[in-house]
N, C-alpha and C positions, 0 to 999 in steps of 0.2 A: 427496603427492609434488609438488614444484613444477617447472614447466616453464620452462626458461631461454629468454629472448627471444633471437632471433638478433641478431648485432651489426650487420648491414647493414640498410639501409632497404628493400630489395626482394630478400630471399633466396628461394631455392627451398626450400620446406618440405614435409614430409609432411603428410597430412591423415588424418582419422579415416575408417576404412572403416565399412561398415554394421554390422560386428560389434564396434564400439567398439575396434578394434585399430588400430595405426598401419600405414598402407598406404604403400608406396613409389610415390606418385603425386603429380603436381603439382596445385596448386590451379588451377582454370581461370582463365586470364588474362582480366581484364575491364577495360574502360576506365571505372573508377568515377568519373573526373573529368568525364565528359560525361553530361548528363541524357538519359535514354531510350536509352542505349547498349545494344547487343545483342552477344552473343558468338557467334562462328562455331562454337565448341565445342558449343553447345547442339544443333546438328543432328547431331552425331556419335553413334554408338551403339557401346558404351555410354558414358554420360557420368558422370564422377566426381562425387561429392556436392559441393555448394557449401556451405561451412562458414563460419558466422559465430560470432564470439566476443563476448559481451556481458557486462557486469558483472552479477553476481548480486544483484538487488535484491528478490527475493521468493522464497518457498519453493514448491516444486512439491508440490501436494496430490494425491498419487497414490491415496489411499484415498477421495477424495471429501470432501464436507463432513460435519462431525460432525452427527449427528442432533440436532435440537433437543429439549430436555427441559425440562419444567417442574419446578422443584425446590421442595420444601416449605420455607418459612422456619423452621419449627420443628424438623424432623428433619434437614434437609439432604439428604434422599434424594429422588430423582425420583418424581414422581407416576406412577401406571400410565398406560398409553396411553389407557385409557378413563376419563374423568373421571366418577366416580359422583356423580350428583345425589341430591337427596332423593327424587325420583320417577324411575321407569324412563323416562318419556317425555322427561325432560330429558337423561338420560344418552345417549339415542340420538342427540341432535343436537349433542353436545359432544365427539365423538370427536376427538382430536388425532392426525392421521396425519402424521408427519414427512415432509418432501419427499424424494423419492428422491435418493440421493447423486449429486453432479455432479462429474465429472472435470474439474478446472480445469487449464488450460495457461496459465501466466502470461505466456508470450511470444506469446499469440494476437494482441495488437494489432499485432505485426510482420507477421502474415500466417499462412499455413499452414506452420508449422514444427514439427518434432519436436525434443525435447530429447535430445541424445546424451550429454552429460555435464553434471551440475549440481554447482556448488560446487568446481570444479577451481581450482588455484592457478596463476598465471602470474607469472613473475619479470620484473623490469625496468619495472614500471609503478606509478603512484600513482593513487589514486581520490579525487575531490573531490565532495562533495554540494553541489548548487545549491539554495539555500533556496527560491527562487521556484518551482522545478520540484517540490520535495518537497511543497509545500502545494497544488499543482495536481493534482487527481485525473485530469484528462484528459491529463496529460503522462506518456508511457510511461517515458522514461528520466529518472531523478532525479539522475544523477551524470555526471561527465565523467572520462575516463581520460587520463592524461598519461604519455608514454614518458620514462623516465629512463635506462634501460640498466643501472641498479644492481641486482645480484642481491638485495640486501637489501630492495628494494621489491617486495612481493608483493601481488597482488589476487585476490579470489575471482571467478571467471567461470563462465559457462554456455555450453556449446557447442551450437549448434543447426544443423540442416540442413532444407531444404525437405522437406515431407511425402513419404514414399515412395510415396504414392498418386498423386502428380502425375506428369505426363509431363515429359520433359526441357525442353520449351519452357515449360510452366507453372512448373516449378521455377526456371528461369532468371528468369522474370518476377517470381516471389515474392522471389527473392534481390535482384534489382535494386531492387524497390520498398522492401524493408527497408533496403537501403543508402542509398537516397534519403531515407527517413524519418530515419535516424540521422544523416545529414549536414546536416540543416536548420540546425543551430546551429553550423556551422563545423567539424565533425569531419572527419577525413580517414582513409581506410583504410590499414591497415598489416598486413603479413603476419606471422604468428607460427607457431609449431609446431603450434598448435591450429586455426588458421584465420585469417580476416581480422577484425581488431578496429578499431574507429573511435576514433582518438585526437584530442586537442585540444591546441592550443598556447596555454598560458595567457597568453603575451605578446600575442596577438591576440584573446583572449577578451573578451566584452562586459564592460565595467567597471561596468555598472549591475546586474549579478547578483552577489549575495553567495555566496561559496563557503566551505566548510569541509572541511579534509582529513580523510579517514577513515584514522586512523593505521595500523591493521593491514590495510587494504585489504579488510575484510569489512564490507559495508554492513549486513547483518542483525545482526551482533554489536553495532553501535553505533546501531541504529535507535531503540531506546527512549530513549537519551540524547539523540539528535537531536530526537525528538518532544517530549520534556519541555522542552528548552531553547527550542524554537520556541513551544510553548504559553505558557511563562512570559513570553517577549518579547511575544507578542500579547496577553496578559492585562495587560500593563503592570507586571509584577512584576520584570522584569529591567532596567528603566531603559532607557538608550540604549547599553548594551553590545552589542558585536558577537556574533554567533552563534558559539558554540564547543561542544565536546563535553565540557567540564569539568563537574563536579558543581556544582549551584547552591550559592551561598554561604548561610551561615546567615541573613543579612539578607533574601535573596530568599525563602528558605523561610518565614521568619516573616511576610513581607509577604503571601505567598499564603495561609497558614493564617489570618491575621487577616482578610483580605479576604473569604474565603468561609467563615469560621467552621468550619474543619476541626478536629475534636477531636484533641488530642495523642495520644490512645491509638491512633488510626487510623495515625498515622505510626510509632508504636512497634511495633505488631503487624506492619505491612507495611514498606514503605520509602517515602520521600518520592516517588521517581520513580513507584512503582506507584500512589500516591494521586493524583498529577496525571493520569496516564493514565486511571485509573478515573473520575475526576471528569469528564473530557471524554467518555468513553464513556457515562456516565450521561446527559449532555446529548444526545448523539447518539441514544441509544435513545428519549428523549422526543420528539425531533424526528421520528424515524421513525414514532412513534405518531400524531403530527400530520400525517403524510404530507407533510412538508416536506423530508425527506431520502430519497434514493433507497434502497429496500430492497436493491438489488443492491450498493450501496457497503458496504464493510467498516467496522465500528465499530472503528477502529484506535487511537482515543485521540488522534488528531492534530487540532488545531484548524486545519484547512485552509480553503481558500477556500469549498468547498461547505458546510461547517458554519457558517462565518461568515455566508454568504448566507442560510442557513436560519434562523439566529437573527434576522437583520434582517427577514426575511419574517414570522416569528412575531410580532415586535414590532409590525409595521405591520398585519398582517392579523388578529391575534388579541389581542395584549396591549393595544394602545391602545383596542380596542373594549370591553374589560372594565373598566369604570370603577372597580369595587371594587379593582382592582389598583393604580390610581394611578400608572401608569408614566409617566415623562418621558423625553424624548430624552437619550441619554448618549453621550459620546465613546468610552467603553470598549467593546471588542467584546463581552465577556461581563460586563456590569454586574451586580453582586450582586442587585439587585432583579429584573432580568430572569431570571437563573438561578432565583431563588426562585419567581418566577411560573410559569415553564415547568414546574418540577417540582411545584409545589403544585396546579396545575390537573390534572395527570395523577394526583396522589395523591387529590385530591378526587373525581375521576371514578371512580377505582378503588374508593373507599369507597362511593360511591353504587351502583355496580354490584354490589359485594359484598353490600350490603343487599338488593338485588333478586334476585340470582342468585349465590349464594355460589361455586359452582364456576367461573363465568365470569371471576371476578377473577384466576384463575390465569393467564389469557392475558396479563396485564400483564408476566409474566416473560419472554414471548416476543413482542417487538414485531411480528415478521413475521406471526404468527397473529392477533394482535389487530387489526392493520390490515386483514387479510384479511376478518375477520368483523364487526368493529365499528369502523370508522374514525371518529375524532373529527371 
């Protein structure tokens, strides 16, 4: 069900009550245009919830992280929790105990907020992805929202409120800090039927930032296309074309497959987009084994700034010191010899470890456990 945006710029709108129903109450009036402003309503008892509406750019993992499993390359089935070695003494020291599930709240960078509604639709707005923000892992918001007033323009949003465990003053402080964070790039608050959303005027938006419109207003639906096209541009396969969400042309696909010797059967069995994302994920997994990429970062298949920096660090700290690799400085971010060297060193280390301790090589299927026990 889509919610229609109010026609006026400052209407009186209902807000969500604690039971996820629409309550006939006003959103607390705040002077969002002044830094450090406080509201007199925060001292009243009881205080209505302060509601923020933000674009949905990640999924809420309510069941925690999936337990890590080592999968046999021959049978495709997971190994048992206890890796059986040739001797009982080895088996006792090689138990794989998956980490406990972690409940993730993707809006945590905003502060102490609870998600009231996830994936709701809001009419009258358009969504644009900002390329520089997408490749920056430290940037919380990856998109900007533009008000159009056209009911045909719909975006996917998430409704959040300060945690119910906070006092009124603490909730007001968290709300003000979140608004201040979201306004750093020129966004301005606008009242909707769901709460306050931060909108941007493209006429005054920074001209040095490349943006691409999300046609259906659903960032998650177009995320893989966005990642693939960013990867191809950064790998030098897309030429000097601007970033779009269109499928890569045949010439771009052939350039990528020839550059990195991708077998045709891989693209036939899967899809080209899946192969590009899996290729970057493989490099990210190897960098995690080298302890050059933070384990807490998700292997999302995006050739972001953190992954690029890790590749450059590997080349300077490891690759150039291994003379047998014969690496030379290159302008390309992921030069084929560099990729081959990163993966070959991991593969050779795995082969040597397999010869010494057969069951230990299984840990290469799980970079987190390998780095924990035997960091390279």
